[in-house]
N, C-alpha and C positions, 0 to 999 in steps of 0.2 A: 543302528543309525539313528540320528536325532529325528523322531517323527514330528516334532514341533517346528521343524525348520520351514520357513516360508521362502519360496523361490522369489528372487528379486528381478523383476523385469528390467529395472534400470541397469542392472549389471549383466544383462543378456544371459541369464542362467537357464540353459537348456541342457540338462545333463544326459550324456549318451549312456544308455542302460543295456544295450544289446551286447551280451558277453562275447558273442562270436566276432563282432566288429571290433570290440575292445581288443580281443586277442589278435586279430588281423593287424591292427595298427601297431602293436608292440612286436609284431613279427616281421615288419618291413626292414628292419635293420637289426644286426646282432648287437644287443644292448649289454651283453655280459662284459664286465670290467670297464664300462664306459661311464663317463660323467654325464648324467642326464639332468636337464632342467625341464620341469613340467609347469607350463603356464596355465592357470585356471583349473586346478585339480577338482574343485568343487567338493563333492562328498568322497572323492577318492576312488571311484570306480575304475578309472584307467590306471591310477596309481598302483592298485593292487597288482594289475598285470605287469606293470613295469617292474615292481619289486621281485616278482617271480623270475624275472630275466637276470637277476643278480648283477645289477650295475655296481661299479665301485663307489658311486656317490649319487644321491638324488636330492636335487634342490627343487622345493615346491614354492611356487609364487601364487598366492591366493589373496584377492582383495577383500573378500567378505570375512570380517572379523568373527561372524557367527559360526563360521566353519572351522575355526581354530581348533576347538576341542575334538571335533570329529576327526580331523586330519592328524592331530597329535596322537590320538589314541591308535589310529590306523598304522602309523609308522613306528610306534613304540615296540621295543623288544625285537625288531627285525634285524636280520643280519647285514642289512645295507646301511651305510652311513647316510644319514638324512639331515636336511636343514630345511626348516619351514619358515618362509618369509611371508608375513601378512603385510601386504602393500600393493600398490598400483603398478602393474607391469609396465605401464606407459612411462613411469618415472624411474624405473630401475635399469641401470646399465648392466645387461647380462654379461657383457665382456669383462666386467670387473668381478664377477662371482667366482671365477676360477682361472687358474694359470694354464689349464689345458683347454683344447677345443671340445666343445660340448655337443651333445645331440639334444635338440630342443624338440619336445613333444607337447602338444596341447590341443584341447577343443576350445578354440578361441571364441570369445563373445563377438557376435556378429557386428555389433555397433563400433568396435574398435580394431577389428582384425586387420584391415588394410593399413591403419596408422602403425599398429604394433610391427607388422612385417616391414614397412618402410623404415621404421626406426632401426630394426635389426640389420637392415641392408648396409647401414653406415659403418658397421663393423662385422661384415659378413664372414671375414676370415676367422672369427672367433668360434665359428660353428663347423662341426663335421657334416651335419645335416639338420634340417628343419622339417619336422613332419607334423602338419597341423590340419585340423578340420576347420573349414571356413564355409561361408555361404557359397553355394554353387556358382552364382553370378560373379563372385569375387574370384573364385578359381578360374573361371573362364577369362576374366580380365588379365589375371596374372600370367596365364599361359598363352594368351592370344598371339597369333602371328600377324605380321603386317598385312594390310589389305583385307582384314576381317573386321567384323562388326564391333567386337569387344576391345580391339587394339587401341591403346592409348598411353598416356604418360606413365601409369603404374606398370603397364606391360614392359616398356622400355627400361624403366628404372631397375626392375628386378632381373630382366633377362641380360643386361649387360654385366651383371656380377654373378648370376647363378643360372642353372638349368632348373626349370619348373615342370614338374610332371603331375598330372592329375592321376591319382592311383585308383580311386573308386568313388562312386556317389553314395550318399546315405539319405534314405527317405525319412520324413518327419516322425513316423511311428516308432523309430528307434530311440527317440529322446523322451524325457520327462522334465518339464512339460513339453508338449509337442510344439515345435516352431511352425510358422506358416510357410517356411521355404525349405527347399531341398539343400543339402550340404554336400561337400566333397572333401575327401582327404587328399592333400597334395604333399609332394616332397620337394623341397628346395635344396638343391646341392650346389654349394659355392664353386665358382670357377677358381682355377689356381692362379692364373696370371691376370691381374686386374691393374691396369695402368692408365688412369685418366682422372680428371678432376670431377668427382661425383657431384659436388655442390654446383659447379659450373653447368654440368649436364642437366641437373634438376631445374635450375633457373631457365635454361634454354628450352626445355620441354614444356614448362609452364607457358612460355611465350608461344611456342610452336602449336600447342594444342588449345590455345585460348579460344579459337573459333574452329571447330573441327571441319566445318564445311568449306572454309576458306583455304586458299592455296598457301603454301609455305611462304612465298615472297610477301603476301599480304599480311600474314601473321607476324612476320619479322620486319615489317617496313620501318619500325621505330628504331632499329638498330643503326641503320645508315641509309642515306639517299640512294646508294647504288647496291642495295642488298641483292638484287636480282643477279647482277654481275658476280658478286662474291659467292653466291650459292652455286652458280654455274661453274666457277673456278674450282669448287670442291668436287666436281664431276656429278652434280646432282641437278635434276631438272627443277627449276624454281616454281614451275606451275603445278608441281604435284601437291596433293593434299598431305597433311601430316601423317595419316594412317597408311600412306604408301611408302614411308621412309623406314628403312630397317634400323634396328638398334645400333649397329656399328656405323651406319651413316650418320645417325644423330650424334654419336661421339665425335666423329670427324667434324661435323658442322659446329658443335659447341666449342671445340678446341680452336677452330679457325676464326669463328665469327664473334666470340665474346672475349 
């Protein structure tokens, strides 16, 4: 490997180096003959374990130009069809990289993990599964149930289109350089039947969670003068706070009130 490589804090580069954990991640799903997209392969530690699973195709998306040679060398002469994209995952539409549903795997940079996941939710049906490492706090938010501390807009946005499962936590000493926070591996599994206006729901959630300690009717007061009555007609108590409303209730409210 390139010993001269300098880790870039700006890109959130904390590479997972524990081989047992790398193996565990690639054993969560049967990757054989599947099309895999790996986001943020870094020096290719996880990539090597993915290749051993014999996927039909492996697409790597890496932002750091300095890692191009390392990754190109790693995938050279392997039995797996590979494609290396040097680019920003935030600007790449993964749904346009393949005609098939893909399994996405990645150790996501902490600073953009939530944004990346929310982007992918807009075309969630392009994935068979999303298995990613994120900051533990992010994992808690994505998987949080209503009436709990971490429940908020992102919890609802993901849970209406997918099931989120925290698989295991990973301590800082398993990375180089060591991050200051703990991490979690999560699996996001798309739901099969999704029928609602996602953009409308997102707009409604931004309004609903604008002031988390305020009641739903107060947060939504700008929609109409008789908002309390309209919420009540949806079968929901207007004096509840946003964290007390379930994802399905939010869908119903957004469809009826916007």
